[in-house]
C-alpha positions in Angstrom: 175.7 165.1 -88.2 172.2 166.7 -88.2 169.4 164.6 -89.7 167.2 166.0 -92.5 164.4 166.4 -90.0 166.6 168.6 -87.7 168.2 170.6 -90.4 166.0 172.9 -92.6 168.9 173.5 -95.0 169.3 169.8 -95.7 165.5 169.5 -96.1 165.6 172.3 -98.7 168.3 170.4 -100.6 166.2 167.3 -100.5 163.2 169.2 -101.7 165.1 170.6 -104.7 166.5 167.1 -105.4 163.0 165.6 -105.4 161.6 168.1 -107.8 164.6 167.8 -110.1 164.1 164.0 -110.1 160.4 164.3 -110.9 161.1 166.7 -113.8 163.8 164.4 -115.2 161.4 161.4 -115.0 158.5 163.3 -116.8 160.9 164.6 -119.4 162.0 161.0 -120.2 158.4 159.8 -120.3 157.6 162.6 -122.9 160.3 161.2 -125.2 158.5 157.9 -125.1 155.1 159.2 -126.2 155.7 159.2 -129.9 157.1 155.6 -130.1 154.4 154.4 -127.7 151.6 155.8 -129.8 153.2 154.5 -133.1 153.4 151.1 -131.6 150.0 150.7 -130.0 147.6 153.2 -131.8 148.3 152.3 -135.4 146.2 149.7 -137.2 148.3 146.8 -136.3 148.6 147.8 -132.6 144.9 148.3 -132.2 144.1 145.1 -134.0 146.3 143.2 -131.6 144.8 144.9 -128.6 141.2 144.2 -129.7 142.0 140.6 -130.6 143.5 140.0 -127.2 140.4 141.4 -125.4 137.7 140.5 -127.9 135.9 138.0 -125.5 135.6 140.6 -122.7 134.6 143.3 -125.2 131.8 141.2 -126.5 130.4 141.0 -123.0 131.0 144.6 -121.8 129.9 146.4 -124.9 126.3 145.1 -124.8 126.3 145.6 -121.0 127.2 149.2 -121.5 124.4 149.6 -123.9 122.0 148.2 -121.3 123.5 150.3 -118.6 122.8 153.6 -120.3 119.1 153.9 -119.3 119.5 152.8 -115.6 122.4 155.1 -115.2 120.5 158.1 -116.7 117.5 157.3 -114.4 119.7 157.1 -111.3 121.4 160.3 -112.2 118.1 162.1 -112.6 116.9 160.6 -109.3 120.0 161.8 -107.4 119.7 165.3 -108.8 116.1 165.5 -107.6 117.1 164.2 -104.2 119.9 166.8 -103.9 117.4 169.6 -104.8 115.2 168.3 -102.0 118.1 168.4 -99.5 119.0 164.7 -99.4 122.6 164.7 -100.6 123.6 161.1 -99.7 122.4 159.6 -103.0 124.4 162.3 -104.9 127.6 161.4 -103.1 126.9 157.7 -103.7 126.3 158.3 -107.4 129.7 159.9 -107.8 131.3 156.5 -107.2 129.1 154.8 -109.7 130.8 154.4 -113.1 129.0 155.6 -116.1 130.1 152.5 -118.0 132.0 149.3 -117.5 135.6 149.3 -118.7 136.0 147.1 -121.7 138.9 144.7 -122.1 140.6 146.9 -124.7 140.4 149.9 -122.4 142.0 147.9 -119.5 144.7 146.7 -121.9 145.6 150.3 -123.0 145.7 151.4 -119.4 148.0 148.5 -118.6 150.3 149.4 -121.4 150.2 153.1 -120.4 151.3 152.2 -116.8 153.9 149.6 -117.6 155.4 150.8 -120.8 155.1 154.6 -120.8 155.1 155.4 -117.1 156.8 152.3 -115.7 155.0 152.5 -112.4 154.1 149.7 -110.0 150.6 148.3 -110.4 148.9 145.4 -108.6 145.3 144.6 -109.5 144.4 140.9 -109.7 146.3 139.3 -112.6 147.6 142.7 -113.7 150.8 143.2 -111.8 154.0 145.1 -112.4 156.8 146.0 -109.9 158.7 148.4 -112.1 159.1 151.9 -110.6 161.0 154.2 -112.9 160.3 157.2 -110.6 161.8 155.4 -107.6 164.9 154.6 -109.7 165.2 158.2 -110.6 165.1 159.1 -106.9 167.8 156.5 -106.2 170.2 158.1 -108.7 170.6 161.1 -106.3 172.8 160.1 -103.2 170.8 162.4 -100.9 167.5 160.7 -101.8 169.0 157.2 -102.0 170.1 157.6 -98.3 166.4 158.1 -97.3 165.3 154.8 -98.9 163.7 152.4 -96.5 162.9 155.1 -93.9 159.1 155.0 -93.1 158.8 158.7 -92.6 159.8 159.3 -96.2 157.6 156.6 -97.8 154.8 159.1 -98.6 157.2 161.0 -100.9 159.5 158.3 -102.2 156.9 155.6 -102.8 154.8 156.1 -105.9 151.3 155.4 -104.5 148.5 154.7 -107.0 146.6 157.7 -105.4 149.1 159.9 -107.2 148.5 158.7 -110.7 145.0 157.2 -110.5 143.0 160.5 -110.8 145.0 161.5 -113.9 144.6 158.0 -115.4 140.8 158.3 -114.9 140.7 161.6 -116.8 142.8 160.1 -119.6 140.5 157.0 -119.7 137.4 159.2 -119.9 138.9 161.0 -122.9 139.7 157.7 -124.5 136.2 156.3 -123.9 134.8 159.3 -125.8 136.1 157.7 -129.0 134.5 154.4 -128.0 131.2 156.2 -127.3 131.5 157.9 -130.7 132.0 154.5 -132.3 129.0 153.1 -130.4 126.9 156.0 -131.5 127.9 155.6 -135.1 127.2 151.8 -134.9 123.7 152.5 -133.6 123.0 155.0 -136.3 124.2 152.6 -139.0 122.1 149.8 -137.4 119.0 152.1 -137.5 119.6 152.9 -141.2 120.2 149.2 -141.9 117.1 147.9 -140.2 114.7 150.8 -140.3 115.9 152.9 -143.2 116.3 155.9 -140.9 118.5 157.2 -138.1 117.8 155.8 -134.6 119.5 156.5 -131.3 118.2 153.6 -129.2 119.0 149.9 -129.5 115.8 149.2 -127.7 113.8 151.0 -130.4 115.7 149.3 -133.2 115.2 146.0 -131.4 111.5 146.5 -131.2 111.2 147.4 -134.9 113.4 144.5 -135.8 111.0 142.2 -133.8 108.0 143.7 -135.5 109.5 143.2 -138.9 110.4 139.6 -138.1 106.9 138.9 -136.8 105.4 140.6 -139.9 107.6 138.5 -142.2 106.7 135.2 -140.4 103.0 136.1 -140.6 103.2 136.8 -144.3 105.2 133.6 -145.0 102.4 131.6 -143.3 99.5 133.5 -144.7 96.8 131.5 -146.4 93.2 131.9 -147.5 92.2 128.6 -145.9 91.6 125.9 -148.6 92.2 128.4 -151.4 95.8 128.5 -152.7 96.6 131.0 -155.5 100.3 130.2 -155.6 103.2 131.2 -153.3 103.8 134.6 -154.9 100.1 135.6 -154.9 99.6 134.3 -151.3 102.7 136.3 -150.2 101.5 139.5 -151.9 98.0 139.1 -150.4 99.5 138.4 -146.9 101.7 141.4 -147.2 98.8 143.6 -148.0 96.7 142.1 -145.3 99.3 142.6 -142.5 100.0 146.1 -143.7 96.3 146.9 -142.8 96.3 144.7 -139.7 99.8 144.8 -138.3 101.2 141.9 -136.3 102.2 142.6 -132.7 105.4 140.8 -131.7 105.5 138.8 -128.5 107.6 139.9 -125.5 110.0 137.1 -126.3 110.4 138.3 -129.9 111.1 141.9 -128.7 113.8 140.7 -126.2 115.3 138.5 -128.8 115.3 141.3 -131.4 116.9 143.7 -129.0 119.6 141.1 -128.1 120.3 140.5 -131.8 120.7 144.3 -132.3 122.9 144.7 -129.3 125.3 142.0 -130.5 125.4 143.5 -133.9 126.0 147.0 -132.6 128.7 145.7 -130.3 130.5 144.0 -133.2 130.1 147.1 -135.4 131.3 149.4 -132.7 134.4 147.3 -132.1 135.3 147.5 -135.8 134.6 151.3 -135.9 136.6 151.9 -132.8 139.6 150.0 -134.2 139.3 152.2 -137.3 139.0 155.5 -135.4 142.1 154.9 -133.4 144.6 155.0 -136.3 142.8 158.1 -137.7 143.3 159.8 -134.3 146.9 158.7 -134.4 147.4 160.2 -137.8 145.9 163.5 -136.5 148.1 163.6 -133.4 145.2 163.2 -131.0 146.8 160.5 -128.9 150.1 162.2 -128.5 148.5 165.5 -127.5 146.3 163.7 -124.9 149.3 161.9 -123.4 151.2 165.2 -123.2 148.4 166.7 -121.2 148.3 163.5 -119.1 152.0 163.9 -118.2 151.7 167.6 -117.5 148.8 166.8 -115.0 150.8 163.9 -113.5 153.9 166.1 -113.1 151.8 168.8 -111.3 150.3 166.2 -108.9 153.7 164.7 -108.1 155.3 168.1 -107.5 152.3 169.1 -105.3 152.7 166.0 -103.2 156.4 166.8 -102.7 155.7 170.4 -101.8 152.9 169.6 -99.4 155.0 167.0 -97.5 158.3 169.0 -97.5 156.6 172.3 -96.5 155.0 170.4 -93.5 158.4 168.9 -92.5 160.2 172.3 -92.6 157.4 174.0 -90.7 157.5 171.2 -88.0 161.3 171.6 -87.8 161.2 175.3 -87.2 158.3 175.0 -84.8 160.2 172.5 -82.6 
């Protein structure tokens, strides 16, 4: 009996079986989208996710706020180097993440891979051996007979390279909501501390430090041996330091910025948790996952077509 490698007709049958299995797999995943979103993107689901990852989020959110300025400077520098003909920094910058993944983002990706896609994943403590696509392949006798043969591993094994690019695109779209929450938190912090909109935690932190230094100076204001009463002294001190402002120390500015960052991080977590159910009610999550599965299906089919076309060409050239 001719092997698939020697028989182009059998190879074409295997090709058709592979594409049919991929389409069945994607169709089944689409049916899971609505229950998945209802389970994890409503208020209860998001509260659970954020509570489970709150420690990591409290670290990564302030770090992301700090990372904005260096990332922007590096991006500007690499663009200038590319214009001058030095492309190496631009290539290096492509691998530099614009932000650090938060714990809640990692948790959602984990749920997406293990519950919706049911694909194998191995990354530190995050491990799963489920492979629903491989199980779909095994349901076809022609494909099951190829299992364990090294030359078919590139097609039958679901490598992370096949789903990782699409997962990165999906994660980028999800992070846009987190960025929106962070931006809203900064604006609210600006209104709360400055009475006006502000777009930089550093600017808010400096103003917070100036206000704290001003309040401390007013509280300790005195006219030497003359005391006119706490209220009068306070009013005189306030008038005096309005004319002669107090400059905060570097330590006070850094402390004020840290306080603002922690406050913005807490507020952005709350706002993000509130935005998710709103997006769920609007159907945003389901639409995004439908696009994600469409892109994943195209990538899986392209992988099969590239490998199978090469096999058939090699067979006919032999």
